[in-house]
N, C-alpha and C positions, 0 to 999 in steps of 0.2 A: 714059580722058578726055585731050583733046588741049588744050595752054595754047598761047599764043601767046605767053604770057613766063614768064620760067624762076621770075622773084619770084614770080610768080602760082602757080606752081605749088608752090615751094617752101610758101608762106603755106599754101595749101589742104591743104598734107602734113602740117603743122606741127596744124593747126588739125583734123582728120581723127583725130589722135588721142586726142580728149580723147573720154571715154565717150558713148556714143551719138549720133556725129558722124560720120558718113559722108560720102566725098567730093562728093557733088552739094550736103548744107546745109554743108559744109566750105565751097564756093565763094560759096553765096550770102550766107553772113556775112561771107566776105571782102573779096566784091565790094559787102557795105554798108558794111564800116569805110572801104574806098575813098570812098564817098561822103558821107562825114561829114567836116567840118571838120578838117582837119588837127590842131588841138589835142586834140578828143575822142578820137581814135585814140592821142595820143602819152599821153593823161591815160592810158588803158587800158593802155599800156605800160609806165606807169609804176608804175600801182600793181601789175599782174602783178610788175614787177621787187622790187619794194619787198618784196610777202608773199613771196617765194621769199628773198631774202635777211633780211630782218628779223624772220619770223614766228618766234615761239617756242612751246615747248611746255612748258606748268604744269610743275614739278619737282614737284608732288605728287599731279595727279589728269592728268597728262599730256593734257590739255585744249591746243587752240591756243588761242594768248594773244599779246598783245603786249609782258608782262613778265612776270618769271620767277616768280610766284605768281598764278592768274588772280584775276578778280575774284568766282568765286564760293567760291574757295578761301580769300579774305584777307575774306572778308562775315563780320564777327561776330555777325551775325544767323542763319545758317545754326546747324544742326545739324550737328554736326561727326562726330558718332555714329553717323552714319547712310552711308551709302553706298553709292551704286547704283550696279552694274556695267553698261557700255555699250561698243558695240563703236567707235564712231567720234562726232565732233564731231556729225553731225547726228544722233542719237539725244538728245545732251547738249539740242542746240534745240527738239528736238520735245518732250524733258520739259517745259524748260523754260517753255515757249510755255501747256502745260495749266497755271500755278499751283498746281498742289496738291502739288508737290514740294520741302523745304525743308532737305534734307539736301545731300550733297557728291557728288561722281561719282568714280569710275574707268574712263577710256578705255584701253579693251586694243589700239586700233588694229588688230582685227579678230577671227576667229575660226580657231579649230582645226580647219584642214581638211586631213588627210593627202595627200586627194586633187589640193589645190594648193601643197603644198610648206610648208601652214604648221601649225607643232606649237607648242608652249608656250613654246618661247624664243626664238621669234619676235613675242611677245607681251607687254603688259606685266606679264605674270601674276605674276612673281615681287617685284617691287615690293610689286603688292596684298598679296601674303604676307605681305610682311615689316613692311607697316603694319599687316595683323590681328594680327599678333605680338608689335608692340608693347603691344599693348591696350588703344589708344585707340577700338576701332569694336565699337561697341554691335549690329549689325547692318548685312547687308550682303543690299542687293536685287539680285536677276537679271534682268535686264531687257534679253537679249538677245533679237535674235530667234528667233522659234519656229521655227527649222528644226531641222537633222539636225546640221547644225556649232553650231549656238548651244546648244543640248538638252547635245553634248558636252564643249564649254566650259564651261559651267554644274557641267556633274557631277564636270570635272577640278579645276574651283576648289575644291568643295566637301569633295573629296575632300580637297585639300591643308590645309583646315581642322580638318578631324579632328582633336578634342582642347580644341579651343580651345574658348571660353565665349562665339562670339559668334552671335547667330539669323540663319540664312538665309530667305529668302523669295526667292519670285518673281513678277513682274505676273500679275493674272487675266487666264485665257484670255480676256477679250474680243478680245484679239489673238487671228484666224486662224491656225491650223499653217498656217506656211509664209512668214506675212505677214514683210515690213521692218517695222521699228521706226517706221522714219521717213515711213512712209507711212500711216499709221492715222492718224484725227480726234483731234483733239484732246478730244474730251467723253471718246471711247471709251480712250484713251490713258490720259488721267485718272484715270478710271474705275480700270482696269486698277493703275495706283501705287496709290490710298488700299485698293482691295479685294486688295490682294497677299495668298498662301497661304506656309505653311512650303513650303521648299523641299522638304520630304520629301516633304510627300503630292501634288508633282506627281513624284516617282518613283513612289511608286502607283499614278500613274492612267497612265503612259508605258508 
């Protein structure tokens, strides 16, 4: 792709680094931004800069937050004895949108995937196990996507919790095998949370 401007080429290159954005789509987006009022483009740039420089991760659940402890963890109306284990912020948003869950979360930051060089040490599993050993958690709900990596991560955490008096459950398989949680519709996801099953039962069916 030939560019008449080095500035345009650089902007397209950076935009194309985003997931799912190819060179042609990046060019269309950059040209669109050039047509907008200068203030609108600057607000976008400022919002991205503020996000990158000021965003925090909740010290308790590792969710993205503006403050040290996120709004969910600091809400006294939430059940702090039930913790839903998810891969990332998108899964928290998906489950919150169902309106069917009132516990807390623990965001792992990914799934165990040896093929991609992601081991337990790259995730927040150790802090989850620490919280579990402190005795405040009564139930852990595994809500990772039903993929091989998700199941492997669930099982690894489950083994780390052996000997602890904690109920472990997994969302019901209203979510199709191989599906990513964030793409499930709210009704199906909500029912999967409400109809969760003991994690041991999921091992017997796999």
